[in-house]
C-alpha positions in Angstrom: 0.8 -43.5 30.0 -0.8 -39.9 30.3 -4.2 -39.8 32.3 -7.2 -37.9 31.4 -6.6 -35.0 33.5 -2.7 -34.3 32.4 -3.9 -34.4 29.0 -6.6 -31.3 29.6 -4.0 -29.7 31.5 -1.5 -30.0 28.9 -3.9 -28.9 26.1 -5.2 -25.9 28.2 -1.5 -24.8 29.1 -0.8 -25.0 25.4 -3.9 -23.1 24.2 -2.8 -20.4 27.1 0.6 -20.1 25.5 -0.6 -19.7 22.1 -3.5 -17.0 22.9 -1.0 -14.9 25.0 1.3 -14.8 22.2 -1.5 -13.6 19.7 -2.9 -11.2 22.2 0.3 -9.5 22.6 0.9 -9.2 19.0 -2.6 -7.9 18.3 -2.3 -5.3 20.8 0.9 -4.0 19.2 -1.0 -4.2 15.6 -4.2 -2.1 17.3 -1.7 0.8 18.7 0.2 1.0 15.4 -1.0 4.0 13.6 0.3 6.1 10.7 -1.4 9.6 11.4 0.4 10.2 14.7 4.1 11.3 15.4 4.7 12.4 18.9 7.1 10.8 21.6 7.0 11.0 25.3 8.3 9.1 28.1 6.4 10.5 31.1 9.2 12.7 32.6 10.8 15.9 31.6 11.0 16.1 27.9 8.1 15.4 25.2 8.4 15.7 21.4 5.0 16.9 20.1 5.3 19.6 17.6 1.7 20.8 17.1 2.5 21.8 13.4 5.6 19.8 12.4 7.3 21.5 9.6 10.0 19.1 9.2 8.6 15.7 10.2 9.5 14.2 6.8 13.3 15.3 7.4 15.8 12.8 9.2 16.4 13.8 12.8 14.4 16.2 15.1 14.2 19.5 13.2 10.9 20.5 15.0 11.0 21.5 18.5 10.8 19.6 21.6 9.8 20.7 25.0 11.7 20.5 28.3 9.3 20.7 31.2 7.3 24.2 30.0 10.4 25.5 27.6 10.4 24.9 24.2 13.6 23.9 22.6 14.3 24.3 19.1 15.6 22.1 16.5 17.3 19.2 18.6 19.3 17.7 16.2 19.4 17.5 12.4 20.9 14.8 10.0 22.4 15.2 6.4 23.4 12.7 4.3 26.1 13.5 1.7 26.7 11.3 -1.5 30.5 10.4 -2.5 30.4 13.3 -4.8 29.5 15.6 -1.7 26.1 16.2 -3.0 23.4 16.0 -0.6 21.2 12.8 -0.7 17.6 14.7 -0.6 15.5 12.0 1.3 11.7 11.7 0.4 9.3 10.0 3.0 7.8 7.1 1.7 5.7 6.1 4.8 6.0 5.8 8.7 4.5 3.9 11.6 3.9 5.1 14.8 3.7 3.0 18.1 3.7 4.4 21.6 7.7 3.3 22.1 9.0 4.8 18.9 8.1 6.4 15.2 9.7 4.4 12.2 10.0 6.4 9.0 10.8 4.9 5.5 12.4 6.9 2.7 12.3 6.2 -0.9 15.2 4.3 -2.2 18.0 6.6 -3.7 21.2 5.2 -5.6 20.1 1.6 -4.6 20.3 2.7 -1.0 17.0 2.1 1.4 17.0 4.6 4.4 15.1 3.8 7.7 14.9 5.8 10.8 13.6 4.8 14.1 13.0 7.9 16.6 12.5 7.4 20.2 12.5 8.9 23.5 14.7 7.0 26.0 13.4 6.8 29.7 16.4 9.1 30.5 14.7 12.0 28.4 17.2 11.6 25.6 15.9 11.8 22.1 17.6 9.3 19.5 17.2 8.4 16.0 18.6 5.2 14.5 19.2 5.0 11.0 19.4 1.5 9.0 21.0 2.0 5.6 20.7 -1.2 2.9 23.0 -1.1 0.0 20.8 -3.0 -2.6 24.1 -2.8 -5.3 26.7 -5.0 -5.9 29.4 -2.1 -5.0 30.2 -0.5 -2.2 29.0 3.2 -1.5 30.5 6.1 0.4 28.3 8.2 2.3 29.1 11.3 4.7 26.8 11.8 7.7 26.7 15.1 9.3 24.8 15.6 12.7 
């Protein structure tokens, strides 16, 4: 049989575990923004284009800074369909967290494109693409970086 003190301790422990999980999730929700785009890691590289011209394009078309030096067009990404025509991605929405920038593109030919941009602690800018095929048939894509 559990005595009264142990019951209170277990209830308090259960409460603390649930509250800490809720606080962590709400903190991420508080930090999430749709009006920001910059990435920084506190070392030598930052990606903070003042007036980004190509924020809606895949990859890092706009400049980054290495210390005090402006570095143009870090890398670009182009997708070509099987017929070798460019897949023109149009931005549907974006979400920013201090750790990364997520971009969501309109569906094209039953394909959903998502991009996650980040600056790694080693001062490396990366883009991770997730492509979801919503059709029953396989589709071929050519990717140029």
